N, C-alpha and C positions, 0 to 999 in steps of 0.2 A: 664645717670641720676646720680646725686650726692645727698647725704643726708647732708644738711646743719645743723650743730650743733654749735650754737653760743650763746654768752651772750652779751647783749646790755646794756650800761650805758650812762647816760647823764653826761656831764662833761664840765666845763667852759674852754674857750680857755687858760686862765692863768694856770689852773691846768694841762691841756693837755701838756703844755710846759715842765712839769716835767717828763713826761713819758719816754723820752729817757734815762735820768739818772737812773730812777728806773729800767728800763728793762736791764740796763747794769749789774745788779746783776746776770743775766742769760746769758748763751752763746747765741749770736745773729747770726743766720744763714744768715739773709738777712735784709737789711734796704732799704726802698724805700723812696726817697725824695717826697715831695708833688706833686701829679699828679691830673690833672683835670679830673673828671668823670662827664659826661653830660648824664642824664638819662631821658627818656621820657616814661610815663606810658600810656597804652592804654586799652580801653574797648569798648563796643558798647553803643549806646544810651540807650539800655534797661539793661545795666550792666550785660551782660551775664557772663563775667568772674567773677565778684564779686559774682553773685548768685551761681556759682559753686566753690566758695572759691579758685579761681585761680588768679594769678597776672601775667600780661604781661608787659614786659619792654624791651626797647632797650637802649643800652649804647654805648657811644662813648668814647674810651680810646686809647690814643696814635695813633690817626688817624684811628682806626679800629672800626667798629660797631659789637656788639654782642647782640643777643636777648635772653631773659631769660623767661621761663615759670615756675612759682612756683605753686605747687599743695597744696592741703589741708595738714596742719600739726598740730603741737601741740605747745602751748606756756604756760609756767608756770614760774613764777618769771621772772628773766632776760633771761631765756633759751628759745630759739626758735629752733624747729626741723621741717624742712620742705624739702620735696623732690623738686629738681629743675632741669631743663634741660637748658643747655646753648649751643647755636649753633651760628656760624658766620652769619651775614646778610650784605646786600649790602648798606643799608641806614637806616634812622631813623625809617621807617615804617616796623614793623615785617612781615616776610613771614611765615604764619602759616603752610604751607605745608612742611617746613623744620624741624619741630618737629616730633619725632617718632609718628606713628599712634596710638600707645597704650595709649598715654597720654590723648586722647580725650574721653569724654563720648560716649557711644554707640549712633549711628545715628546722630552724629554731622556733619553738613554740613560745612566743612572747607572752601569751596569756598565762600559760602554765608557769613560766619563769617568774612572772609577776607575783603569783600567789606563794611562791617559795622563798621570797626575799626575807632575809633576817638581818638585823643590825649586828655587826660584829664588834666594832670599836669606834672611838671618836678621837679626833685630833682638834683640840680647841686652843686657839692662840691669839695673841695680839700681833697685828701686822703693821709695821711702818714701811713706807715705800717712797722712793724717789725715782723720777724718770730723768735720765741723764741724756743730754744731747751731745753726741760726738760728731766730728766732721762728716761722717758717712753712715751713722747709725743712731737709733734711739734704743736705749737699754733701760729696763726697769730693774732697780735694785730694791729688794725687800728684806726686811729682818723680821723673823717670826720668833716669838717667845711665848711658850705655853707648855702643853703636855699632851702626850698620847695616853689614852685611857681605855683599858679593856677590863671590864669588871672592876675588881679591886686593885688591879695592877696598874702602875703608873710609870711613865718615862718622860723626862724633861725634853722639851724642844727649845733649842736656841741655835738658829741657823740663818744663813744668808743665802739668797738666791739671786742670780743675775739672769734675766730673760731678755732675749732679743725681740724687740717689738717691730723693728724695721731696719733695713739697711744691710751692711756687709757683715756676715757672720764672724769674720776674723776679729772685728772690733770687740766682740764679746770677750774673747780671750785676752785682748790687750788691756781691757779694763780690769779683768780678773787678775792679770799679772801685776798691775799697779797695786791692787788691794792686797794681794798676797805678799808683796814686798813691804807693805805698810803695816799689816796686821798679822797676828799669829792665827792663821786660818788652818783648818784641816779639811781635806777633800771629803765631801759627803758621798757615801756609797749607797746607803739605804734611804729610800724615800720614806716619807711619813707613813704611807700606806704599808710599805714593807715592814716597817717597825711595828705598826699596828697588828699586822698578821702574826709577827713573832710574839708579841705580847699576848695576843688572843690565844695562841697555841702554847704559850709558855715555853718557847724554844729559842735557841740561838741559831745563827747562820750555819747552814750545813757546810762541812768541809768539801772542797772541790774534789771531783773524781780524778784519778790519774789521767794525764793527757793521752789521747789516742795516738797510736803509732803513725797513722796516716796524716798527710799534710792538711791542715785546716784551710778553708777558703780565705779567711782573713786572719792569718797567724798573729799579726801584731795586736789585733783586737782581742784574740783569745788569750794571749800572754798578759795583756794589761788587765783584763777582767779577772784572770786567775790571781794575779798579784793582789788586786784590791779585795777579792774574796778572802784570800788567806790573811791579809792584814786585818780585815773585819773579824774573822774567826779568832785571831789572836787577841784582839782587843776585848772580845767577849769572853773568851775562855782563859786567857793568860797562860796557855799551855806552852812551855819552852820548846817542845818539838816543832811547833809551827814556825818558829823563827828560821830554822834551817830551810824549811820549805819556802818561806818568803825570800830568803837569800837566793835559792835556786831560781825562783820566779823572776827575780831581778836580773840574774845572769841570762836567763832565757830571753827576757825582754831586750837586754843589751845585744845579744847575738842577733836577734831578728832586726833590730834597728841598724846594725852593721850591714846586714844583708840588703836592707832597703836604702843604703847610702846615707844614713843619718849618723855620721861618725860622732858628732858632738853630743847628741842625745844618748848614743850608745856609751860614750865615756862617762856621762853623768849617771847612767843606770849602774855601771860597774862601780863607780865611786859610792853610790848608795848601798850597793851590796857589801863593799868593804866596810863602810861605816856600820852596817848592821852587824857584821861579824865582830867588829871591835866594841861597839857600844850597845848592841841589842836593840830593844824597842824604842830607844831614844830617837832613832832615825825617823820614826813616824811623826815626831814633832818638828822635824827639820823643814825649813823653808825650801831648801833645795829639792827635797823629795817631792813636795807638793807642786813645785814649779815644773819638775820633770813630768808628773802626771798630767799637768795642764798642757804642756807642750806636745805630749804624745796624743792627747785628746784632740788638739788643734790639727795635728798631722792626720789623724783618722778622719776628721770632718771633711777633709779634702776629697775623700773617697765615697762620702755619703751621697 
């Protein structure tokens, strides 16, 4: 098992072309020219894997198949933390008995589950990558360009991911901050798999439910996730009423940051709320807004 710690950002192809020159400011351990990655995602007709917050994928790369099982994890801001298991396979259809037995919930009938697998969607893209050497960390930067495909429905992929290979986790955020200040990036909220599921079901992101009255165990995480879910809902629906909810979410985030002694971040969240009230959805293109999300994510990582 490996623990995937990565940051995801949406970026245009034109801006991604600037990445090689920007990254030359750091020692580059390895550069990989664009490679085709063909990915098929599986579940059962009853969505057993989705119900267990698991993701099952096979990937063809350089003529070899690999299957991946991702388990339940955490997401806040651009940061995704998720345990995953990767093992070789002989073809596009995963072989579930090749994964370690401990990954499955108690009493899972692996043989029955195998017979129920169906392919739902594909994410096929070209990946370029650079391994960057920082003083206390190695980070892989990748750019993916392609599409999510579910039947006749298509959605473009153009995104950058930063994954910590070794070393100090905070270095991941420092490199991301440098790139955020150099390029017009947008914080990624939906994974490729989540986008595939939406495309497969022809649905958009569900609006979040009202916050419960009781105190959450991790209120800062709850407020950040709610903010990003509302932002994503707005970008998909373009419904004006969602903007007032986003403004409220920013104010709630600011209040919680104050309670946790993060006065500067709280002030930045309130500024974003004011800008939203004045300029509407333009705030979602603001560098300051995405830097705020990054810094709150870094703060949350300290508690992981």
